[in-house]
N, C-alpha and C positions, 0 to 999 in steps of 0.2 A: 504494500500500500504506500503510495507516494506521500511524502511528508509535505505539509504546508508550512510556509514560512511565517514567522511573526510579522504582523503588519507594521511597517515603518520602523521596526526596531531591529537593531543589529546584535551580533554576539557581544560586541563591546558594551552595549546598553544593558543586556542581561547580566553580564559579568559585573557591571557597576551595581546593579540591583542586589546581587548576591554578596559581592565582596566588599562593597564600599558603604552602601546605605546602612546595612546591618552590621553592628560591631559585636554582637553576641549571638552565637548559634542557638542558644536556648529560646530565643524569641520566636522561632518558627512555630512552636506549638501554640503559643499565645495567639499568633496571627491566624492560624488555621481554625482554632476554636472560636475566635472572634468572627471569622467568616461564617462558620456554622451557625453561630448565634444570630447573625444577620439574616441568614436564609430562613431560620425559624420565625424571626420577627416579620419577615415579608409575608410568609404564609399566614401567620396569625392576623396580620393586618388586611391582606388581600383575600384570604380564604373565606369560606362560607361562615355565616353567623353560627354561634354556638360552640366554636372551638375553644378549648380551655388550654391554658399554658401547661397544665398537668399532662397534656397529651404528647408533649414534645420532649426530646432528649438529644444529647450528644454522646456518642460512644467512642471509646478509644480501644483499639485492638492491637496489641503488640504481638509479633511472632518472631522470636529470635531465630528459630530454625530456618524460616524462610527469609529472614532479615527484612521484614516489612513492618511498618507501623501505619495503621489505618485510623482515620478520623471520620466518623459517620454521623450524619444528622438526618432527621426526618422532616426537614424544612421544605421549602417550595420547590427545590430542584431546578434544573436548567434544561432547556431544549438544545438541540444541536446548534442552532443559530446563537443562542446565548452562551454556550460553551466557547464558540469561536469568538464571539464578541468580547466576552469577559476574560477569557484565558488566552485567546489568540492575539490580543492586543495588550502589550505591557502598559501598565499605568491606566488601564480602562477599568473604572470601578462601577460595577453594577450597584453596589451599595450607595455610592454617591448619587447616582442618577435617581435611585429610589428615594433617597433622603430629600432630594430637591422636589420630588413629586408628592411628598407627604401633604395631606390635607390638614387644615387647622384642626386642632383637637386631638392630634395623634401624639401627644407628648409622652405617652408611655412606651413608645417604640424606640428602642436603643439601637441605633445604627452605628457600628463602631468603625467598619472599614470605610475610609474616605479617599484613599489614594490609589487603590488597585494594585499595589505592589506587594501587599502582605502575602499573597499566595506564593509568590516567587521566592520567598524566604525558605520555602521547602527545599530548594536546590542547594542550600547551604549544607544540608545533611543527607540529601538523597541524590543519587545519580540518575534516577528515573522516577517520574511521578505519573500515576494513573488516577484519572478522575472518572468515576462512573456516576451518572446522574439521570434521574427520571423526574420530569416536571409533574407537579401535582395536577391530577385530572387528565393526564395523557397516558397512552399505552406505550409509546416509544421510549426506549432507554438508550442513552448514548455514552460512549466511552472516549475520553480524551487522554492522550499519552504524549509525553515529551521527555527527552533526555537532555534538555537544555536549549541552548541557542541555535542548534541545528534545525529546529522546527518542531512540529507536532503532527499527530494524526488524530482524526475523529472517525469513529465507526460505530455501527449499531451494536448494542450489547443487551444484557438482561439484568433485571433487578426486581426484587420483590418490594412493593410499596414505593412511595415517593421519597425524594431526598437526594443526598449526595454522599458518596463514599470516596474519600481521597486516600490512595494507597501510596505510601512513600517506600520506595525500594532503596534501603539505606546504603550509604557508602561503606566501603571496606575500611576497617580500622587502619590507622597509620601510627607511626612512632609518636606523633604529636597529639593525636586525638583518638579517643575510643568512642566510635559511633554506636557500639553495642549498648552503651549507657541509656540511650534514648528508647530502647526496647525493654528496659528494666522497670519493674513495678515501682521501686523506690524513687527512681528518677522522674517518672511520669507523675507520681503523686506530688513530688516536690515542686515540679514546674507548674502543675495545675494550682497547687496551693499558693504559690508565689504570684503568678500572673493572672490566673483566671478563676480565682476562688469565688468571685462575686458575679460571674456570668449567671444570668437569671434562670437558665435551664440546667437540669441535672447533667453533669458530666460523669458518665458511668464507665466502669471497667470491670472485667472479670478478674478477681484477685484470689490469691491463695490464702487460706486461713487454716487454723488448727482447732481441734476440739477433742475432748476426751473420747476415746474409742468405746463405742457401745459394747458392753460385755467384756471389755478388756480389763487388764489388771490396773491397779492404782498407778497413776502417773504415766499411763500409756495413752498417747495421742495419735490422731490420724489427720491427714491433710484433706482438705476439700476446697472446691472453688465456689465463689459466690459473686453476684453482681453488686458492686458497691458504688455509691455516689461519692465522688472525690471532692466536690466543691460545696461551699456553704450556701451559695446562691444569693441569699438576701444579705446585703452589707448591713452591719450593725448600725452604721452612721445614717442609713436611710430609713431606719425604723423611727417611730415616735419615741421620744424619751420616756414617756409614760409606760411604754411596753418593754423597756429594758431594765433588767435587774442589775444592781451594782456589781454583782459577781461576773456578769457578762462583760462589762467594761474591763474589769480586772483581768479576766482571762485573755481578752484580746491584747491588752497592754503587755501581759507577760509573754504571750506566744509570739506576737509580731515584733515587739521591741525589746524582748529579753529583759523586761523590767523585773525587779525583785519586790515582792510584797505588793502593796497597793500604790497607785499613783497618788501624789500629794493632792493634785486637783485634776478633774476631768472636765474638758470644755467640749460640749457637743452642740452644734448649731448649724443652721442652714441660712443661706442668703438668696433671695430672689431679686432680680433687677438687671442692671447693666452687666454685672458679672455674677452669674448664678453658680452656687457651689454648696456642697455640704462639707463640714469639717468635724473631725473627731480628734481632739488634741489632748495630750497628757503632759502635766508638769510632774516630772519624776521626783521620787522621795530622796534619791541620792544620785550623784553624777556617776557615769561609767568610769572605769579605771583610767581611761585615756582622755578624759574630757578636756583637760587643760594641756594637751599635747598637740603637736602638729598633725598627728595621725587621726585625730577625731574628725569625722565628717558630719556636719550638721545637715539638716534637711528633712522635709516631710515627704511621706509617700504620696505620689501623685497618681490618681486614677482618672480615667476617662470612661464614664458609664460603667464603672465597676471593673474595668480592666487596668491592671497596673501598667503605668507608662514609665515612671521613674521611681526607683527605690528611695532615693534621697534627693529631692529637688531643693537645692540650696536657695533658689531665688524666692521661695515662698516664706522664708522666715529670716529675720535679720540676725546678724551674728550675736548680738547681745541677748537674744532669746534663743540661742542655738541649742539650749538644753531641752527645748520643747520637742517632743516626739509626737507623731500622729499622722493623720491621713486627710488629704483633700481630694474630693471627687467632683469633677466638673465636666460638662460637655461643651463649655464655651471657650475652651483653650485652643490656641493655634499651635498645633503640633507639627514637628517637621515630618518629612515624608516617611521616615521609618517608624514614627511614633515612639522612638526610643528617647528622644530629647524634646525639650520645650523651646519653642521659638519665643524670644523676648518680645513681648508686646504689651499693650495697654491693659489687657485682661489680667495678665500675670501681676502687673504692678497693683492693679485694683484689689486683687485677692490678697496679695502680700500685705498691703496697707490695712485691709480689713482685719486680717489675722493679727498683725502687730497691735492694733488697737484693742482687739478682743483679749489678747494675752495680757496687755498692760492693765486693762480694766479688771481682769480677774486677779491680778497681783495686788492692785490697789484695794480691791474688795477683801482679799485675804489680810492685807495689812491693817485695814480698819476694823474688820469683824472677827479675825482669828489671829491675833497678834503673835501668840506663841508659835503657831504653825508657820507664820511668815518669817519670824526670826530664825526658825529652823531652816527654812528654805534659803534665807539670805546668807546664812553662814556657809552654805554649800555652793550657791550660785551667784551670790552678790558680786563677785569679782567680774562676772560677765557683764553685768549692768554697768559697773564702774568703767570697764573698758569701752563699753558702748558710748558712754558720755565722753570719755577721753578721745576716742578715735574719731568722734564727730566734731572735735574741736569746740565742744559746748553747744553745738546747734540743736542737740536733742535735750537740752536742759529742761524745757517745759514738759517733755514726755517722760524723762527718766529721773530727774533730780529728786522727786518726791518718793522714789522707790528705794533710795540708798539709805543705809543706816550706819551710824558711827557710835562708838562707846562713849558714854557721857561720864565726866569726872564727878558730877554731882548726883546723877541718877543711878550710877553704877550698873548701867545696862545699855543696850542698844537703843538709840533714839533717832528720829528723823530730823532733818534740818528745820522743818516746820515746827516741830516740838521745841527745838532749841530756841528758835526765834521767839516763841511764845513766852519763854522764861527769861529773856534778856532783861538786864537792869535798864531802868529808864534812861540813864546817861551812857549806856554802853554803845560804843561805836562799831565794834567788830564782832565777828564770829571767831572765837579763839580756837586754835587747834594745835596739837602737838603730835609729832610722828616718832615712831620707834618700833622695835620688834615685838615687844609685849606690853600689855597694859600696865603691869607692875613697874616695868622699867621706865615707862613714860611718867608714871605717877611720882617717881623719885628724881626726875630731871630737875636740876637747879632752876631752869627757866620757868617752870610752872609754879614754883613755891609761892612767889608773891601774889600771883593771880588767884591761886587757891586760897591763900590767906585772906584775900579781900572778897572771897566767895563768888568769883567769876566762874562760870561753867566753861570747861574746856572739852573739846572733842578729841579723843585719842584715836589716832589712825595708824594701823599696823600693816596695811597692804602696801607693796612696793609702788603700786600705781597711784596711791592716795595723794601724795604731794604733787605729782604731775597733774592729776585730775583737778585739784583745788586751784592750781595756777590757771587751768583752762576755764574753770567756772567763774573765777574772780569774785563773784558775789552770789547771794541768794536773797531774794526778797529785798533787794537794794541794800543789803548789809554785806560789807566787804569781809572776806576771810583774812585772818591775821595769824601767822605762825608765831608761837611763843619764842621762836628762835630768830625772828626777824630783827635785825638791828634797828636802833632808833626808837621812836616813840611807840609804845604799845597802846596808848590811849587810856591808860589807867589814871583815874582821877587822883590828883595829888593836891595836898594843901599848899598854900603859899609858902609856909615855913619849910616844907619838904623840898619844894622847888629851889628856894633860896639856899638851903643847905647843900643841895646837890651842885648848884652852880659854883658855890664857894669852894667845895672840895675839888671840882674840876680845875678851877683856876690855880689852886694851891699845888696841885699834883701834876700840872701840865708838863713840866720839865721831866719829871720821873717817867711819866707815861710815854713821852716821846722817846726817851732813851730806851725803854723796854721795847717799844715798837722797832727801833733801830736794831736792837739785839736779835729780835726774831726775824728780821729781814722780810723776804717775800712770803714767809709763812703766814703772815697776817696782813690785813689792810690797815688795821688800827688797834690800839689798846685804849680802852675807856673804863671809866667808873660806871658801874651798872646801877640801874634803878629797878631791876627785876629780881635781884638776889636778896636772900634773907639770912639763912644760916650757912649756905655754901660759899666758899671763898671765890670761886671762879666759874665761868661758863663760856662757851663759844656761841656767838650769833653770826648772822651773815647779812650781807647786802647783795643786791643783784638778783639775777634770775635763777641762779642755781643754789638750792638749799643744801644743807648737810646731808639730808636723806637722799636727795636726788643724786648727789655726788657719790654716795655709797652704792646706789642702785646702778648707775651708769658705769662706774669703775669696776663693778663685779662682772661686767660683760667682757667678752674677749675682743677688746679694742686696743689699738696701738697707742693712741693719744688719750691720756687720762684727763679727766675733768677735775677742776678744783674750784671750789666756791670762794667767794671773797669773805674771808673769815675775820671776825672781830673778837679779840680777847677782852671779855668784860670781867672786871674785878670788883668784889664787894668791899666798899670803903668802910663798912661797919665791922668787918671781920678782923680778928687779931693778926691774920696774915698780912693785911694791908699795912698795919703799923710796923711790922717787921720789914716790909719793903721800904717804907719811908725812912726808917732808921738806917737801913743799909745804904740807901741812896744818899741821905744827908751825910753819912760818914765817908762817902766817896769810894766805897768798896765795890767797884764795878764788876769784879770777878764774881763776888758773892751774889750781886744783883743779877748777873747773867745766869747763874745756877738757879736762883729762885724763879726767875722769869721762865727759864726752860722747863723747870718742874711744873709750874702752874699751867703752862701751855700743854705739856704732856698729860697732866691730870685732866684738863678739859677734853683732850682727845679721847682718853679712856672713858670718860663719862658718856661721850657721844657714840662710843663703839667704833671709833675710827682707829686705824693702825698707827702705832707710834712710828715716827719717822726715823728715830735712832734709839732702839731699845737698849743698846749697850750704854749709851750716854745717860739714859734715864736711870739705869741700874747703878751706874757709877755715882750719879748725883745723890741718889737715895742713900747709898752707902756712906758718902761723905757726910751727910747730915746726921747719920746715926753714930758716927765716930766722935 
């Protein structure tokens, strides 16, 4: 029988369909099952009244001995002309034509095939494809066969009932790929579960099971075969929430997203309008082990009419909510020709924007109505939200600033910026904060002592990103952030007497302070008398854009050029050490003053957790003082 050539399409085009458009061989089964579902939908819509969806099925028949895999449906079937039209012309989609012809009111018809190339994905795994089809209501049955780009044949055949049987004659195994897998029960189950679990018609297969052998001894079993439905059919997210039990959400969360326990929050909703979609989202109880590593892939599962298109669609969720797992199902999306990836378009952005708003509102609701749970969430995922604020250069302040928490010196717990503002003193100019590795360490910093003594609330920040984030935010509710380690005026209310005393001490000690600064050289920008110290003799503050904490973070990275802040050595003029300095200076003992100055500077470095620049000299100076 003479072969017919594909209309207007060459071997190069078919090779492109098989080898370029599809990147994953597993996709072929999804495509053929989707086509079978389309064929059933067409019959359900065009067939006689009284048909029930329960009358339809899709069957899969693997035969390892014959090396074939068959996909059968009892849908509308095809005539000889339709076989040639739909299969003889690459990229001719009967489903697309049918979709265009749908009358108003046929919203319950899911037509998945839109491009007409899905069928040809079969050639990724088969070196020959046979299609036997009988149109509903007709006696004739036709068979279409092709071994690829060389063409195809169509001839009369036989078939009981209506529908279509696609027989894939599987390729031989190679060193790189085992095609036998596609005829194995476990593999077929896995592919149906992953890609086609929510096709609305039952996908059936004869499977092997075991049971206790009748009349046999204890623990004696026998094998038997049974027809089993492999797919769930009705997606959980398309059911009414009132019909779903909490344990059903938990089960889906655990099986699809490998979650442990119950999700912290479940968000289930649908949107109708410009971009119609259903979403089922989970806020997990704890992050996966690789969440804060480059290996973690964020993204939501994307379905189109119940068929999995992408396992992790990163475009649907912003990075700062990357911990959210879940599913989005929409028939409004513009997919690329292989339906493996998503074209970037307005619909995607609309859905992503809606999801971002929904997740944010859920978190705000948790924060306001279930504070304990939110704090639990924030300790695990708060860093993501902070990075979202930082990476947006503060542009997301309105969306995210109210979600972040910091530890409060006065409340001894995590608080919001809004809560801090509500407790500020009437004359307070700034939102005070201090950075460090641990809360206890920050509590003992010399810089916080005076503020705490005057009952100012300080936010303790322990994440590496915090200082960078605050510099980006600059303010909240028109109140400027102020680090306790910022040089200069802290905005603390002082009496006239205190101001006068400070000015006098500065003037009297100017020469000594200048000499100390000269002795320290480029290690500091200045040496000053402090207005923030109480019982501690010394501390470091900074001027400029780089804080001490930022210096530590940036220098911990593998960079060649190290960063250094503009350090100021502040000395407590009320401490006995200051009197020792003055006596040494007045006596003209420059060498002793140099030792004292170096020791005070090293002491300030140790307090800040910064490395000593010369540990040997520090040890020597301590020993000299002890002799």
